[in-house]
TORFI-287443 format. One record per atom (N, C-alpha, C, O): x negated, y, z; residue in one letter. Coordinates in steps of 0.1 Angstrom, whole numbers, plus 5000, padded with zeros to 4 digits. Example, Ala and Ser with C-alpha at 12.3 -4.5 7.8 and 13.67 -1.06 7.14 Angstrom:
<nodes>
486849435078A487749555078A486849675078A485849675085A487249785071S486349895071S487150005079S486650115080S
</nodes>
This chain:
<nodes>
494452514994M495152384997M494552335011M493352335012M495352305020N494852265033N494452115032N494652045022N493952065043R493451935044R494451825042R494251725035R495751845047Q496751745046Q497151745030Q497451635025Q497251865024G497551865010G496551785001G496951714991G495251805005K494251734997K494351584999K494051504990K494651545012T494751405015T495951345007T495751235001T497051405007R498151364999R497951354984R498351254977R497251454979L496851454965L495951344961L496151274951L494951314970F493951204968F494751074968F494450984961F495651064978T496450934979T497250914967T497450794963T497851014962M498750994950M497850954938M498250864930M496751024937L495850994925L495450844927L495350774917L495150804939L494650664940L495750564937L495550464931L497050594941C498150514938C498350504923C498650394917C498250624916V498350624901V497350544894V497650474885V496150554899C495050474893C495250324896C495050244887C495650284907F495950154910F497050094902F496949984896F498150164900I499250114892I498850114877I499250024870I498150214873T497650214859T496750094856T496950024846T495850074865G494949954863G495749824863G495349734855G496749814872F497549694872F498249674859F498349554854F498849774853F499549764841F498649744829F498949664820F497549804829L496549784818L495949644818L495649594807L495749594830T495249454831T496249364825T495849264818T497549384829T498549294824T498749304809T498949204802T498649434804A498749454790A497549384782A497749334771A496349384788F495249314782F495449164781F495149104771F495949114791I496248964791I497348934781I497248834774I498349014780I499448984770I498849004756I499148914748I498149104754E497649134741E496649024735E496748994724E495848974744H494848884740H495048734743H494148654743H496348704747S496648564751S496648474739S496348354741S496848514727D496848424715D495648464706D495848474694D494448484711H493348514703H492748384696H493148274700H491748404688D491148284682D489948254691D488848314690D490248144699C489148104708C488048024702C488347934693C486748054705I485647984698I485247864707I484247804704I485947834717G485547724726G484947764739G485247864745G484047674744H483447694757H482647824756H481847844747H482747914766G481948034767G482548144759G481948244756G483848134756C484448244748C484648374757C485248364767C484048484752P484048604760P485448664763P485648724773P486348634754V487748694756V488448604767V489148654775V488148474766C488748384777C488248414790C488948414800C486948444791V486348484804V486948614809V487248614821V487148704801Q487748834805Q489248814809Q489748874819Q489948724802I491248694806I491348624819I492248654827I490448534822H490448464835H490048564847H490548554858H489148654844L488748764853L489948844856L490248884868L490748884846A491848974848A492948904856A493648964864A493148774853E494148694861E493748684875E494548694884E492448664878N492048654892N492248794899N492548794911N491948894891L492149034897L493549054901L493849104912L494449014892L495949034895L496348954906L497148994914L495848834908K496148744919K495648814933K496448814942K494448864932Q493948924944Q494749054947Q494949074959Q495049124938L495849254940L497249214946L497749294954L497849114941S499149084945S499149034960S500049054967S498048964964I497848924978I497649044987I498249054998I496849144982V496649264989V497949344991V498249395002V498649354980I499949434980I500849354990I501549424998I501049234990S501949165000S501449185014S502349205023S500249175017C499649195030C499949345035C500349365046C499649435026V499949575030V501449605032V501849675042V502249545024A503749555026A504149495039A505049545046A503649385043F504049315055F503549395067F504249415077F502349445067A501749525077A502549655079A502849695090A502949725068S503749845068S505049815074S505549895082S505749705071A507049675076A506949645091A507849695099A505849575095C505749555110C505449685117C506049705128C504649775112L504449905119L505649985119L505950055129L506449985108F507650055108F508650005118F509350085125F508849875119A509649815129A509249845143A510049875152A507949835145L507349865159L507550005163L508050025174L507350095154F507450245157F509050275159F509350355168F509850215151N511250245153N511850185165N512950225170N511250075170T511850005181T511250065194T512050085204T509950085195F509350135207F509250285209F509150335220F509250355198L509150505200L510250565207L509950645216L511550535204P512550595213P512450555228P512750635236P512050435230V511950395244V510850465251V510950505262V509650485244I508550565250I508950705252I508450775261I509750765243Q510050905244Q511050925255Q510951025262Q511850825258N512850835269N512050815282N512350885292N511050735283I510350715295I509450835298I509450875310I508750885289F507750995292F508451135291F507951235297F509551155284L510051285282L511251315291L511851425290L511751225299V512851245308V512351305321V511851225330V512451425322T512051495335T513151585339T514051615331T513151635351P514151725355P514151855346P515251915344P513051895342V512952015334V513551995320V514252085315V513251885314T513751855301T515251825301T515951845291T515851785313Q517251765314Q517951885319Q519151885321Q517151995322K517652125326K518352115339K519452175341K517852045349I518452035362I517952145371I516652165372I518852215377R518352325386R517952265399R518652195405R516752305403M516252255415M516152365426M515452465424M516952355436N517052445447N516352395458N516152275460N515752495466N515052445479N516052425490N515652395501N
</nodes>
């Protein structure tokens, strides 16, 4: 397997782990939302609050990555054809015959 294949495999595994963690955290919150709370310092409540904070942080990260990806996509789709036309338009690429 070449380097590009390993990078894609690693990226896919990372995405699967990320999505699995997201769903398992949500499942934990749903499963333990109606537990018998013992009051202040309840370990289940502490874990639920940590899981909620984790989901909030992950959602912020996901939205930032999505926005950055959309900006880069728009930037490349807008300026790449212009740059290609500027730098790749030569007499040779246009197949113009140049006589002396």
